[in-house]
mmCIF file of the N, C-alpha and C atoms, coordinates in Angstrom:
data_MODEL
# 
_entry.id   MODEL 
# 
loop_
_atom_site.group_PDB 
_atom_site.id 
_atom_site.type_symbol 
_atom_site.label_atom_id 
_atom_site.label_alt_id 
_atom_site.label_comp_id 
_atom_site.label_asym_id 
_atom_site.label_entity_id 
_atom_site.label_seq_id 
_atom_site.pdbx_PDB_ins_code 
_atom_site.Cartn_x 
_atom_site.Cartn_y 
_atom_site.Cartn_z 
_atom_site.occupancy 
_atom_site.B_iso_or_equiv 
_atom_site.pdbx_formal_charge 
_atom_site.auth_seq_id 
_atom_site.auth_comp_id 
_atom_site.auth_asym_id 
_atom_site.auth_atom_id 
_atom_site.pdbx_PDB_model_num 
ATOM 1   N N  . UNK A 1 1  ? 20.018  1.282   -0.390  1.00 0.00 ? 1  UNK A N  1 
ATOM 2   C CA . UNK A 1 1  ? 19.641  1.156   -0.620  1.00 0.00 ? 1  UNK A CA 1 
ATOM 3   C C  . UNK A 1 1  ? 18.971  1.520   -2.530  1.00 0.00 ? 1  UNK A C  1 
ATOM 4   N N  . UNK A 1 2  ? 18.771  0.497   -3.382  1.00 0.00 ? 2  UNK A N  1 
ATOM 5   C CA . UNK A 1 2  ? 17.983  1.161   -4.361  1.00 0.00 ? 2  UNK A CA 1 
ATOM 6   C C  . UNK A 1 2  ? 16.803  1.600   -4.458  1.00 0.00 ? 2  UNK A C  1 
ATOM 7   N N  . UNK A 1 3  ? 16.388  2.141   -5.339  1.00 0.00 ? 3  UNK A N  1 
ATOM 8   C CA . UNK A 1 3  ? 15.216  2.777   -6.193  1.00 0.00 ? 3  UNK A CA 1 
ATOM 9   C C  . UNK A 1 3  ? 14.913  2.333   -6.944  1.00 0.00 ? 3  UNK A C  1 
ATOM 10  N N  . UNK A 1 4  ? 12.976  2.631   -7.535  1.00 0.00 ? 4  UNK A N  1 
ATOM 11  C CA . UNK A 1 4  ? 13.223  1.959   -8.032  1.00 0.00 ? 4  UNK A CA 1 
ATOM 12  C C  . UNK A 1 4  ? 11.670  3.151   -8.325  1.00 0.00 ? 4  UNK A C  1 
ATOM 13  N N  . UNK A 1 5  ? 11.671  4.075   -10.044 1.00 0.00 ? 5  UNK A N  1 
ATOM 14  C CA . UNK A 1 5  ? 10.938  5.019   -10.326 1.00 0.00 ? 5  UNK A CA 1 
ATOM 15  C C  . UNK A 1 5  ? 9.567   4.923   -11.076 1.00 0.00 ? 5  UNK A C  1 
ATOM 16  N N  . UNK A 1 6  ? 8.371   4.595   -10.373 1.00 0.00 ? 6  UNK A N  1 
ATOM 17  C CA . UNK A 1 6  ? 7.301   3.796   -10.762 1.00 0.00 ? 6  UNK A CA 1 
ATOM 18  C C  . UNK A 1 6  ? 6.433   5.119   -10.902 1.00 0.00 ? 6  UNK A C  1 
ATOM 19  N N  . UNK A 1 7  ? 4.979   5.077   -11.856 1.00 0.00 ? 7  UNK A N  1 
ATOM 20  C CA . UNK A 1 7  ? 4.158   6.400   -11.573 1.00 0.00 ? 7  UNK A CA 1 
ATOM 21  C C  . UNK A 1 7  ? 4.848   7.597   -11.247 1.00 0.00 ? 7  UNK A C  1 
ATOM 22  N N  . UNK A 1 8  ? 5.520   8.560   -11.245 1.00 0.00 ? 8  UNK A N  1 
ATOM 23  C CA . UNK A 1 8  ? 6.363   9.094   -10.648 1.00 0.00 ? 8  UNK A CA 1 
ATOM 24  C C  . UNK A 1 8  ? 6.294   8.965   -9.486  1.00 0.00 ? 8  UNK A C  1 
ATOM 25  N N  . UNK A 1 9  ? 7.068   8.182   -9.054  1.00 0.00 ? 9  UNK A N  1 
ATOM 26  C CA . UNK A 1 9  ? 7.204   8.127   -7.388  1.00 0.00 ? 9  UNK A CA 1 
ATOM 27  C C  . UNK A 1 9  ? 8.257   7.430   -6.955  1.00 0.00 ? 9  UNK A C  1 
ATOM 28  N N  . UNK A 1 10 ? 9.200   7.540   -6.140  1.00 0.00 ? 10 UNK A N  1 
ATOM 29  C CA . UNK A 1 10 ? 9.956   6.603   -5.780  1.00 0.00 ? 10 UNK A CA 1 
ATOM 30  C C  . UNK A 1 10 ? 9.603   5.515   -4.912  1.00 0.00 ? 10 UNK A C  1 
ATOM 31  N N  . UNK A 1 11 ? 10.472  4.605   -5.190  1.00 0.00 ? 11 UNK A N  1 
ATOM 32  C CA . UNK A 1 11 ? 10.079  3.103   -3.950  1.00 0.00 ? 11 UNK A CA 1 
ATOM 33  C C  . UNK A 1 11 ? 11.515  2.327   -3.982  1.00 0.00 ? 11 UNK A C  1 
ATOM 34  N N  . UNK A 1 12 ? 11.703  1.926   -2.316  1.00 0.00 ? 12 UNK A N  1 
ATOM 35  C CA . UNK A 1 12 ? 13.182  1.083   -2.203  1.00 0.00 ? 12 UNK A CA 1 
ATOM 36  C C  . UNK A 1 12 ? 12.934  -0.161  -2.952  1.00 0.00 ? 12 UNK A C  1 
ATOM 37  N N  . UNK A 1 13 ? 14.173  -1.049  -3.389  1.00 0.00 ? 13 UNK A N  1 
ATOM 38  C CA . UNK A 1 13 ? 13.747  -2.460  -3.729  1.00 0.00 ? 13 UNK A CA 1 
ATOM 39  C C  . UNK A 1 13 ? 14.884  -3.123  -3.231  1.00 0.00 ? 13 UNK A C  1 
ATOM 40  N N  . UNK A 1 14 ? 14.609  -4.125  -3.431  1.00 0.00 ? 14 UNK A N  1 
ATOM 41  C CA . UNK A 1 14 ? 15.494  -5.206  -2.615  1.00 0.00 ? 14 UNK A CA 1 
ATOM 42  C C  . UNK A 1 14 ? 16.774  -5.050  -3.871  1.00 0.00 ? 14 UNK A C  1 
ATOM 43  N N  . UNK A 1 15 ? 17.928  -6.187  -3.364  1.00 0.00 ? 15 UNK A N  1 
ATOM 44  C CA . UNK A 1 15 ? 19.565  -5.871  -4.698  1.00 0.00 ? 15 UNK A CA 1 
ATOM 45  C C  . UNK A 1 15 ? 18.363  -7.238  -5.598  1.00 0.00 ? 15 UNK A C  1 
ATOM 46  N N  . UNK A 1 16 ? 17.239  -7.465  -5.995  1.00 0.00 ? 16 UNK A N  1 
ATOM 47  C CA . UNK A 1 16 ? 16.918  -8.057  -6.917  1.00 0.00 ? 16 UNK A CA 1 
ATOM 48  C C  . UNK A 1 16 ? 16.063  -6.861  -7.749  1.00 0.00 ? 16 UNK A C  1 
ATOM 49  N N  . UNK A 1 17 ? 15.699  -6.302  -6.713  1.00 0.00 ? 17 UNK A N  1 
ATOM 50  C CA . UNK A 1 17 ? 14.480  -5.102  -7.459  1.00 0.00 ? 17 UNK A CA 1 
ATOM 51  C C  . UNK A 1 17 ? 13.524  -5.414  -7.361  1.00 0.00 ? 17 UNK A C  1 
ATOM 52  N N  . UNK A 1 18 ? 13.121  -6.144  -6.181  1.00 0.00 ? 18 UNK A N  1 
ATOM 53  C CA . UNK A 1 18 ? 11.373  -6.459  -5.728  1.00 0.00 ? 18 UNK A CA 1 
ATOM 54  C C  . UNK A 1 18 ? 11.650  -5.408  -4.983  1.00 0.00 ? 18 UNK A C  1 
ATOM 55  N N  . UNK A 1 19 ? 10.102  -5.106  -4.550  1.00 0.00 ? 19 UNK A N  1 
ATOM 56  C CA . UNK A 1 19 ? 9.739   -3.857  -3.840  1.00 0.00 ? 19 UNK A CA 1 
ATOM 57  C C  . UNK A 1 19 ? 9.625   -4.287  -2.745  1.00 0.00 ? 19 UNK A C  1 
ATOM 58  N N  . UNK A 1 20 ? 9.543   -3.816  -1.160  1.00 0.00 ? 20 UNK A N  1 
ATOM 59  C CA . UNK A 1 20 ? 9.393   -3.726  -0.232  1.00 0.00 ? 20 UNK A CA 1 
ATOM 60  C C  . UNK A 1 20 ? 8.244   -4.045  0.284   1.00 0.00 ? 20 UNK A C  1 
ATOM 61  N N  . UNK A 1 21 ? 6.987   -4.780  0.475   1.00 0.00 ? 21 UNK A N  1 
ATOM 62  C CA . UNK A 1 21 ? 5.408   -5.107  0.121   1.00 0.00 ? 21 UNK A CA 1 
ATOM 63  C C  . UNK A 1 21 ? 5.586   -5.595  2.023   1.00 0.00 ? 21 UNK A C  1 
ATOM 64  N N  . UNK A 1 22 ? 6.892   -6.288  2.399   1.00 0.00 ? 22 UNK A N  1 
ATOM 65  C CA . UNK A 1 22 ? 7.431   -6.870  3.785   1.00 0.00 ? 22 UNK A CA 1 
ATOM 66  C C  . UNK A 1 22 ? 7.390   -5.482  5.076   1.00 0.00 ? 22 UNK A C  1 
ATOM 67  N N  . UNK A 1 23 ? 7.607   -4.504  4.099   1.00 0.00 ? 23 UNK A N  1 
ATOM 68  C CA . UNK A 1 23 ? 7.705   -3.564  4.993   1.00 0.00 ? 23 UNK A CA 1 
ATOM 69  C C  . UNK A 1 23 ? 5.969   -3.087  5.934   1.00 0.00 ? 23 UNK A C  1 
ATOM 70  N N  . UNK A 1 24 ? 5.342   -2.835  5.104   1.00 0.00 ? 24 UNK A N  1 
ATOM 71  C CA . UNK A 1 24 ? 3.709   -2.806  5.053   1.00 0.00 ? 24 UNK A CA 1 
ATOM 72  C C  . UNK A 1 24 ? 3.498   -4.337  6.182   1.00 0.00 ? 24 UNK A C  1 
ATOM 73  N N  . UNK A 1 25 ? 3.779   -5.125  5.988   1.00 0.00 ? 25 UNK A N  1 
ATOM 74  C CA . UNK A 1 25 ? 3.297   -6.457  6.520   1.00 0.00 ? 25 UNK A CA 1 
ATOM 75  C C  . UNK A 1 25 ? 4.109   -6.456  7.956   1.00 0.00 ? 25 UNK A C  1 
ATOM 76  N N  . UNK A 1 26 ? 5.360   -5.915  7.985   1.00 0.00 ? 26 UNK A N  1 
ATOM 77  C CA . UNK A 1 26 ? 6.267   -6.270  10.074  1.00 0.00 ? 26 UNK A CA 1 
ATOM 78  C C  . UNK A 1 26 ? 5.369   -4.461  10.778  1.00 0.00 ? 26 UNK A C  1 
ATOM 79  N N  . UNK A 1 27 ? 5.011   -3.165  9.978   1.00 0.00 ? 27 UNK A N  1 
ATOM 80  C CA . UNK A 1 27 ? 4.116   -2.788  10.417  1.00 0.00 ? 27 UNK A CA 1 
ATOM 81  C C  . UNK A 1 27 ? 2.853   -2.256  11.393  1.00 0.00 ? 27 UNK A C  1 
ATOM 82  N N  . UNK A 1 28 ? 2.485   -3.401  9.812   1.00 0.00 ? 28 UNK A N  1 
ATOM 83  C CA . UNK A 1 28 ? 0.369   -4.255  10.700  1.00 0.00 ? 28 UNK A CA 1 
ATOM 84  C C  . UNK A 1 28 ? 0.847   -5.036  10.651  1.00 0.00 ? 28 UNK A C  1 
ATOM 85  N N  . UNK A 1 29 ? 1.477   -6.111  10.608  1.00 0.00 ? 29 UNK A N  1 
ATOM 86  C CA . UNK A 1 29 ? 0.921   -7.793  11.178  1.00 0.00 ? 29 UNK A CA 1 
ATOM 87  C C  . UNK A 1 29 ? 0.094   -8.364  9.844   1.00 0.00 ? 29 UNK A C  1 
ATOM 88  N N  . UNK A 1 30 ? -0.360  -6.869  8.794   1.00 0.00 ? 30 UNK A N  1 
ATOM 89  C CA . UNK A 1 30 ? -0.921  -8.007  8.117   1.00 0.00 ? 30 UNK A CA 1 
ATOM 90  C C  . UNK A 1 30 ? -0.661  -7.086  6.806   1.00 0.00 ? 30 UNK A C  1 
ATOM 91  N N  . UNK A 1 31 ? -1.163  -8.234  5.638   1.00 0.00 ? 31 UNK A N  1 
ATOM 92  C CA . UNK A 1 31 ? -0.793  -8.127  3.963   1.00 0.00 ? 31 UNK A CA 1 
ATOM 93  C C  . UNK A 1 31 ? -1.606  -6.457  3.780   1.00 0.00 ? 31 UNK A C  1 
ATOM 94  N N  . UNK A 1 32 ? -1.420  -5.790  2.895   1.00 0.00 ? 32 UNK A N  1 
ATOM 95  C CA . UNK A 1 32 ? -1.654  -4.651  2.385   1.00 0.00 ? 32 UNK A CA 1 
ATOM 96  C C  . UNK A 1 32 ? -3.307  -5.171  1.554   1.00 0.00 ? 32 UNK A C  1 
ATOM 97  N N  . UNK A 1 33 ? -4.081  -5.210  1.427   1.00 0.00 ? 33 UNK A N  1 
ATOM 98  C CA . UNK A 1 33 ? -5.363  -5.112  1.180   1.00 0.00 ? 33 UNK A CA 1 
ATOM 99  C C  . UNK A 1 33 ? -5.061  -4.364  -0.751  1.00 0.00 ? 33 UNK A C  1 
ATOM 100 N N  . UNK A 1 34 ? -5.168  -5.396  -1.495  1.00 0.00 ? 34 UNK A N  1 
ATOM 101 C CA . UNK A 1 34 ? -5.037  -4.511  -3.146  1.00 0.00 ? 34 UNK A CA 1 
ATOM 102 C C  . UNK A 1 34 ? -5.079  -2.973  -3.304  1.00 0.00 ? 34 UNK A C  1 
ATOM 103 N N  . UNK A 1 35 ? -6.553  -2.521  -2.936  1.00 0.00 ? 35 UNK A N  1 
ATOM 104 C CA . UNK A 1 35 ? -6.950  -0.803  -3.244  1.00 0.00 ? 35 UNK A CA 1 
ATOM 105 C C  . UNK A 1 35 ? -5.750  -0.080  -2.476  1.00 0.00 ? 35 UNK A C  1 
ATOM 106 N N  . UNK A 1 36 ? -5.149  -0.279  -1.414  1.00 0.00 ? 36 UNK A N  1 
ATOM 107 C CA . UNK A 1 36 ? -3.802  -0.102  -0.339  1.00 0.00 ? 36 UNK A CA 1 
ATOM 108 C C  . UNK A 1 36 ? -2.850  -0.465  -1.684  1.00 0.00 ? 36 UNK A C  1 
ATOM 109 N N  . UNK A 1 37 ? -2.549  -1.423  -1.892  1.00 0.00 ? 37 UNK A N  1 
ATOM 110 C CA . UNK A 1 37 ? -1.430  -1.766  -2.790  1.00 0.00 ? 37 UNK A CA 1 
ATOM 111 C C  . UNK A 1 37 ? -1.490  -0.828  -4.491  1.00 0.00 ? 37 UNK A C  1 
ATOM 112 N N  . UNK A 1 38 ? -2.630  -0.452  -4.350  1.00 0.00 ? 38 UNK A N  1 
ATOM 113 C CA . UNK A 1 38 ? -2.983  0.921   -5.847  1.00 0.00 ? 38 UNK A CA 1 
ATOM 114 C C  . UNK A 1 38 ? -2.026  1.659   -6.013  1.00 0.00 ? 38 UNK A C  1 
ATOM 115 N N  . UNK A 1 39 ? -2.928  2.071   -4.302  1.00 0.00 ? 39 UNK A N  1 
ATOM 116 C CA . UNK A 1 39 ? -2.419  3.842   -4.335  1.00 0.00 ? 39 UNK A CA 1 
ATOM 117 C C  . UNK A 1 39 ? -1.289  3.866   -3.431  1.00 0.00 ? 39 UNK A C  1 
ATOM 118 N N  . UNK A 1 40 ? -0.481  2.780   -2.735  1.00 0.00 ? 40 UNK A N  1 
ATOM 119 C CA . UNK A 1 40 ? 0.520   3.375   -2.590  1.00 0.00 ? 40 UNK A CA 1 
ATOM 120 C C  . UNK A 1 40 ? 1.471   2.919   -3.688  1.00 0.00 ? 40 UNK A C  1 
ATOM 121 N N  . UNK A 1 41 ? 1.636   1.486   -4.561  1.00 0.00 ? 41 UNK A N  1 
ATOM 122 C CA . UNK A 1 41 ? 2.592   2.160   -5.765  1.00 0.00 ? 41 UNK A CA 1 
ATOM 123 C C  . UNK A 1 41 ? 2.112   2.725   -7.270  1.00 0.00 ? 41 UNK A C  1 
ATOM 124 N N  . UNK A 1 42 ? 0.795   3.101   -7.802  1.00 0.00 ? 42 UNK A N  1 
ATOM 125 C CA . UNK A 1 42 ? 0.723   3.590   -8.295  1.00 0.00 ? 42 UNK A CA 1 
ATOM 126 C C  . UNK A 1 42 ? -0.175  3.126   -9.833  1.00 0.00 ? 42 UNK A C  1 
ATOM 127 N N  . UNK A 1 43 ? -0.038  1.781   -9.362  1.00 0.00 ? 43 UNK A N  1 
ATOM 128 C CA . UNK A 1 43 ? -0.565  0.670   -9.929  1.00 0.00 ? 43 UNK A CA 1 
ATOM 129 C C  . UNK A 1 43 ? -1.226  0.413   -10.336 1.00 0.00 ? 43 UNK A C  1 
ATOM 130 N N  . UNK A 1 44 ? -2.279  0.316   -11.331 1.00 0.00 ? 44 UNK A N  1 
ATOM 131 C CA . UNK A 1 44 ? -4.013  0.253   -10.930 1.00 0.00 ? 44 UNK A CA 1 
ATOM 132 C C  . UNK A 1 44 ? -3.888  -0.900  -11.250 1.00 0.00 ? 44 UNK A C  1 
ATOM 133 N N  . UNK A 1 45 ? -5.513  -1.581  -11.161 1.00 0.00 ? 45 UNK A N  1 
ATOM 134 C CA . UNK A 1 45 ? -6.161  -2.521  -10.748 1.00 0.00 ? 45 UNK A CA 1 
ATOM 135 C C  . UNK A 1 45 ? -5.323  -4.046  -11.323 1.00 0.00 ? 45 UNK A C  1 
ATOM 136 N N  . UNK A 1 46 ? -5.814  -3.164  -13.430 1.00 0.00 ? 46 UNK A N  1 
ATOM 137 C CA . UNK A 1 46 ? -5.878  -3.887  -14.184 1.00 0.00 ? 46 UNK A CA 1 
ATOM 138 C C  . UNK A 1 46 ? -4.037  -4.317  -14.986 1.00 0.00 ? 46 UNK A C  1 
ATOM 139 N N  . UNK A 1 47 ? -3.212  -3.653  -13.997 1.00 0.00 ? 47 UNK A N  1 
ATOM 140 C CA . UNK A 1 47 ? -1.903  -4.226  -13.689 1.00 0.00 ? 47 UNK A CA 1 
ATOM 141 C C  . UNK A 1 47 ? -1.248  -4.759  -13.275 1.00 0.00 ? 47 UNK A C  1 
ATOM 142 N N  . UNK A 1 48 ? -2.183  -5.020  -11.858 1.00 0.00 ? 48 UNK A N  1 
ATOM 143 C CA . UNK A 1 48 ? -1.893  -5.742  -10.758 1.00 0.00 ? 48 UNK A CA 1 
ATOM 144 C C  . UNK A 1 48 ? -2.588  -7.175  -11.829 1.00 0.00 ? 48 UNK A C  1 
ATOM 145 N N  . UNK A 1 49 ? -3.313  -7.481  -12.035 1.00 0.00 ? 49 UNK A N  1 
ATOM 146 C CA . UNK A 1 49 ? -4.286  -8.849  -12.564 1.00 0.00 ? 49 UNK A CA 1 
ATOM 147 C C  . UNK A 1 49 ? -2.965  -9.458  -13.480 1.00 0.00 ? 49 UNK A C  1 
ATOM 148 N N  . UNK A 1 50 ? -2.623  -8.099  -14.158 1.00 0.00 ? 50 UNK A N  1 
ATOM 149 C CA . UNK A 1 50 ? -1.801  -8.348  -15.659 1.00 0.00 ? 50 UNK A CA 1 
ATOM 150 C C  . UNK A 1 50 ? -0.764  -9.215  -15.104 1.00 0.00 ? 50 UNK A C  1 
ATOM 151 N N  . UNK A 1 51 ? 0.058   -8.745  -13.928 1.00 0.00 ? 51 UNK A N  1 
ATOM 152 C CA . UNK A 1 51 ? 1.509   -9.262  -13.300 1.00 0.00 ? 51 UNK A CA 1 
ATOM 153 C C  . UNK A 1 51 ? 1.305   -10.241 -12.096 1.00 0.00 ? 51 UNK A C  1 
ATOM 154 N N  . UNK A 1 52 ? -0.146  -10.490 -11.210 1.00 0.00 ? 52 UNK A N  1 
ATOM 155 C CA . UNK A 1 52 ? -0.593  -11.261 -10.827 1.00 0.00 ? 52 UNK A CA 1 
ATOM 156 C C  . UNK A 1 52 ? -2.170  -12.314 -11.610 1.00 0.00 ? 52 UNK A C  1 
ATOM 157 N N  . UNK A 1 53 ? -1.736  -12.834 -12.364 1.00 0.00 ? 53 UNK A N  1 
ATOM 158 C CA . UNK A 1 53 ? -2.736  -12.962 -13.144 1.00 0.00 ? 53 UNK A CA 1 
ATOM 159 C C  . UNK A 1 53 ? -3.462  -14.173 -12.124 1.00 0.00 ? 53 UNK A C  1 
ATOM 160 N N  . UNK A 1 54 ? -3.779  -14.800 -11.205 1.00 0.00 ? 54 UNK A N  1 
ATOM 161 C CA . UNK A 1 54 ? -3.910  -16.004 -10.137 1.00 0.00 ? 54 UNK A CA 1 
ATOM 162 C C  . UNK A 1 54 ? -4.874  -15.021 -9.091  1.00 0.00 ? 54 UNK A C  1 
ATOM 163 N N  . UNK A 1 55 ? -4.636  -13.796 -9.128  1.00 0.00 ? 55 UNK A N  1 
ATOM 164 C CA . UNK A 1 55 ? -5.217  -12.541 -7.927  1.00 0.00 ? 55 UNK A CA 1 
ATOM 165 C C  . UNK A 1 55 ? -3.827  -12.278 -7.256  1.00 0.00 ? 55 UNK A C  1 
ATOM 166 N N  . UNK A 1 56 ? -4.154  -10.905 -7.212  1.00 0.00 ? 56 UNK A N  1 
ATOM 167 C CA . UNK A 1 56 ? -2.913  -9.496  -6.772  1.00 0.00 ? 56 UNK A CA 1 
ATOM 168 C C  . UNK A 1 56 ? -2.822  -10.570 -5.044  1.00 0.00 ? 56 UNK A C  1 
ATOM 169 N N  . UNK A 1 57 ? -3.936  -9.972  -4.277  1.00 0.00 ? 57 UNK A N  1 
ATOM 170 C CA . UNK A 1 57 ? -3.733  -10.569 -2.840  1.00 0.00 ? 57 UNK A CA 1 
ATOM 171 C C  . UNK A 1 57 ? -3.474  -12.007 -2.989  1.00 0.00 ? 57 UNK A C  1 
ATOM 172 N N  . UNK A 1 58 ? -3.563  -13.552 -2.890  1.00 0.00 ? 58 UNK A N  1 
ATOM 173 C CA . UNK A 1 58 ? -2.856  -14.127 -3.032  1.00 0.00 ? 58 UNK A CA 1 
ATOM 174 C C  . UNK A 1 58 ? -1.543  -14.088 -3.735  1.00 0.00 ? 58 UNK A C  1 
ATOM 175 N N  . UNK A 1 59 ? -1.269  -13.633 -4.801  1.00 0.00 ? 59 UNK A N  1 
ATOM 176 C CA . UNK A 1 59 ? -0.394  -13.998 -5.719  1.00 0.00 ? 59 UNK A CA 1 
ATOM 177 C C  . UNK A 1 59 ? 1.060   -13.273 -4.737  1.00 0.00 ? 59 UNK A C  1 
ATOM 178 N N  . UNK A 1 60 ? 0.468   -11.923 -5.174  1.00 0.00 ? 60 UNK A N  1 
ATOM 179 C CA . UNK A 1 60 ? 1.755   -10.743 -4.245  1.00 0.00 ? 60 UNK A CA 1 
ATOM 180 C C  . UNK A 1 60 ? 2.423   -10.820 -3.172  1.00 0.00 ? 60 UNK A C  1 
ATOM 181 N N  . UNK A 1 61 ? 0.860   -11.809 -2.410  1.00 0.00 ? 61 UNK A N  1 
ATOM 182 C CA . UNK A 1 61 ? 1.697   -11.558 -0.762  1.00 0.00 ? 61 UNK A CA 1 
ATOM 183 C C  . UNK A 1 61 ? 2.563   -12.902 -0.834  1.00 0.00 ? 61 UNK A C  1 
ATOM 184 N N  . UNK A 1 62 ? 1.956   -13.937 -1.455  1.00 0.00 ? 62 UNK A N  1 
ATOM 185 C CA . UNK A 1 62 ? 2.545   -15.658 -1.323  1.00 0.00 ? 62 UNK A CA 1 
ATOM 186 C C  . UNK A 1 62 ? 4.270   -15.228 -2.093  1.00 0.00 ? 62 UNK A C  1 
ATOM 187 N N  . UNK A 1 63 ? 3.949   -13.937 -3.236  1.00 0.00 ? 63 UNK A N  1 
ATOM 188 C CA . UNK A 1 63 ? 5.920   -13.939 -3.292  1.00 0.00 ? 63 UNK A CA 1 
ATOM 189 C C  . UNK A 1 63 ? 6.471   -12.631 -2.347  1.00 0.00 ? 63 UNK A C  1 
ATOM 190 N N  . UNK A 1 64 ? 5.706   -11.888 -1.604  1.00 0.00 ? 64 UNK A N  1 
ATOM 191 C CA . UNK A 1 64 ? 6.100   -11.624 -0.139  1.00 0.00 ? 64 UNK A CA 1 
ATOM 192 C C  . UNK A 1 64 ? 6.801   -12.566 0.536   1.00 0.00 ? 64 UNK A C  1 
ATOM 193 N N  . UNK A 1 65 ? 6.248   -13.304 0.433   1.00 0.00 ? 65 UNK A N  1 
ATOM 194 C CA . UNK A 1 65 ? 6.107   -14.179 1.711   1.00 0.00 ? 65 UNK A CA 1 
ATOM 195 C C  . UNK A 1 65 ? 5.237   -13.330 3.392   1.00 0.00 ? 65 UNK A C  1 
ATOM 196 N N  . UNK A 1 66 ? 4.260   -13.376 2.845   1.00 0.00 ? 66 UNK A N  1 
ATOM 197 C CA . UNK A 1 66 ? 3.683   -13.011 3.945   1.00 0.00 ? 66 UNK A CA 1 
ATOM 198 C C  . UNK A 1 66 ? 1.982   -13.102 4.088   1.00 0.00 ? 66 UNK A C  1 
ATOM 199 N N  . UNK A 1 67 ? 1.259   -13.488 4.725   1.00 0.00 ? 67 UNK A N  1 
ATOM 200 C CA . UNK A 1 67 ? -0.026  -13.946 4.568   1.00 0.00 ? 67 UNK A CA 1 
ATOM 201 C C  . UNK A 1 67 ? -1.275  -13.298 3.442   1.00 0.00 ? 67 UNK A C  1 
ATOM 202 N N  . UNK A 1 68 ? -1.687  -13.737 2.991   1.00 0.00 ? 68 UNK A N  1 
ATOM 203 C CA . UNK A 1 68 ? -2.934  -13.189 2.119   1.00 0.00 ? 68 UNK A CA 1 
ATOM 204 C C  . UNK A 1 68 ? -3.736  -12.099 3.292   1.00 0.00 ? 68 UNK A C  1 
ATOM 205 N N  . UNK A 1 69 ? -4.116  -11.051 2.088   1.00 0.00 ? 69 UNK A N  1 
ATOM 206 C CA . UNK A 1 69 ? -4.454  -9.970  2.936   1.00 0.00 ? 69 UNK A CA 1 
ATOM 207 C C  . UNK A 1 69 ? -6.328  -11.076 4.026   1.00 0.00 ? 69 UNK A C  1 
ATOM 208 N N  . UNK A 1 70 ? -6.779  -10.364 5.239   1.00 0.00 ? 70 UNK A N  1 
ATOM 209 C CA . UNK A 1 70 ? -7.884  -10.939 5.278   1.00 0.00 ? 70 UNK A CA 1 
ATOM 210 C C  . UNK A 1 70 ? -8.580  -10.116 5.087   1.00 0.00 ? 70 UNK A C  1 
ATOM 211 N N  . UNK A 1 71 ? -9.033  -8.958  5.104   1.00 0.00 ? 71 UNK A N  1 
ATOM 212 C CA . UNK A 1 71 ? -10.092 -8.358  4.384   1.00 0.00 ? 71 UNK A CA 1 
ATOM 213 C C  . UNK A 1 71 ? -10.617 -8.302  3.281   1.00 0.00 ? 71 UNK A C  1 
ATOM 214 N N  . UNK A 1 72 ? -11.837 -7.308  2.809   1.00 0.00 ? 72 UNK A N  1 
ATOM 215 C CA . UNK A 1 72 ? -12.370 -7.856  1.394   1.00 0.00 ? 72 UNK A CA 1 
ATOM 216 C C  . UNK A 1 72 ? -11.373 -7.071  0.220   1.00 0.00 ? 72 UNK A C  1 
ATOM 217 N N  . UNK A 1 73 ? -11.143 -8.315  -0.623  1.00 0.00 ? 73 UNK A N  1 
ATOM 218 C CA . UNK A 1 73 ? -10.084 -7.364  -1.786  1.00 0.00 ? 73 UNK A CA 1 
ATOM 219 C C  . UNK A 1 73 ? -11.124 -6.732  -2.763  1.00 0.00 ? 73 UNK A C  1 
# 
């Protein structure tokens, strides 16, 4: 399994270099909220909005193929 180093942490990625957001969804049956994403990935909120300008909750989850978070973001 390929890995990516981000903010000093190693993360598993698929063959195309995408993070495994779906693992969280498969375990908890919800998409992680933005705060959880920032804590687990080490990517700050500003950078998430740069990556997903239409909102990290909707966009990141859409790209991961999981429903958007149901809680407050």
